Each structure stands twice: as C-alpha cells, then as structure tokens.
N, C-alpha and C positions, 0 to 999 in steps of 0.2 A: 669728525676733525673739522674744524671751522673751514671756512674758506679762506686763501689766501690772494691777497691782490695787491699785482705786479704790473708798474707802471714802467713801459718802458720808451724812450725820449731818443729822438736823433734829431735834424734837423727840420726837416718837411713831415717826418711821420709815416713815411710812404714806406722804404727801405725797410724798417723796423715791422709793418705789418705783416710780411711773408714769415719772418720770422715770429711773430705772435704767434700764428697759425702755427709753426712746425711745434712750438714752446706747448700750444693747447693739446694737440696731439701726442707729445711726451709725457702731459701729467697727466693725460686717459689712463695711456698706460700702465702710469705707475701708481694709480689710484690716487693722484694729488687731488684736493678739491681746489681749482685755482681759475682766479679770473686774472686772464692778463689783457693788458690792451697798448697801444702804442698812441704816442702823442706829438706834436712838435716838442721840443723845447718852448718855445712862446707861450705854449697853453699850459706848462706844465703847472704853474703855481697855483689857477684854479683848482688843478686835482689834489693837489698836494693841504691845501687849506678844505677842501670839501668833501674827499672821500675817504676814506679809512685805509692808509696805502700800507703795506705788509713789508712792500722792499722797489727801489728808484733806481732801475738801469740805464746807463745812459750808451746810446750806442758810441762807437771808437771815435764816429766823425765829429761828436761833441765833445772829446775826451777833456778838453780845454774849457769848459764850463763847469770840471768838478768843484773846482772851489767854490762856487756861486752856488752849486746845488747842494754843499754840504751847510751852508747857511742856511736855504731855504727849506730842507727837511730837518734842522736842531730843532729837536723838543716838539714836533708833528707828529708824531708815530703813537703808539698804545701807550697808558701812562706816563705821556708827558714826555717820552722817550723821546730821541732821533728814530728816523725812519733809516733802515739801512739801504745804503747806498753803494755802487760797485760801478766799475766803466766795463762793460762786455769785453771781454777778449776779442781782439782782432780777427784770429783764425776761425775761432766757433763764430764769429759775425760774419766772416767772409761765405762762411761754407754753408751758413745757413743750420750750424747744429744747433737744434731746438733743444735737446735732450743735454748737450753741456750747458746751456746756459738758461735752464731749467735748472739745472743743479747748482749752477753761480746762486741764483735767488736762491734756493732753499740752501745754500750754506749759510749765505748773508741774512736769513731769517733766523735760521736757528744758531746764531751767533757763532 
C-alpha cells in the first residue's frame, strides 16, 4: 500500500503536533502507511506546492480559513484533482483523539 501524506494545519503548528503523534500511533496499530505532519497555516502554501499531499486537515481554531484553503488545494492533488480538505471535529481535537482524526482523513482520502 502506498504511503499517504496527511498535513494538519493550525495557527502555530504546536497544538497539532501532539495530535500528529497520536494519529501516527493509530496508523501503526491499523497497519496504515502514513506520513503525518503539522505545520502553521502560514507555511501551508509551500507544502501544498512541493509535497504530494493526500489530505489536508485544519485545526478547529483555523476553521475560518477553510474557504482560503479550498482555493489553495484546488487542482494540486494527484492527477490534477483537488486535495481532500476537512476541518478536524472540535471534540476529537480537544480529546486529542488520533484514531478518530485519522479515520476522518481516511474517509476524505477514500472519497
């Protein structure tokens, strides 16, 4: 199975880094080959341009940037498609529920 690349964005990249760790642990437990990383929203553009992303998730605190991100990911995915984009559900984020957020990413990736 090909590696999936999932990018999480929040205002500074700090709060999502703990969630990344929990998501990677959940991915290992489920046998999912995933590269998961967090970055501040300000650095998202360069990752969208340079990395082959399978999914972009926004932290609830940057939900207001969703429309902006929809434009950023347009046509930047595999085969010129849009990169799947979602906002992490507030409860899963607050609980740092890596398994639930990983499932959200998988659902976006698999359409």
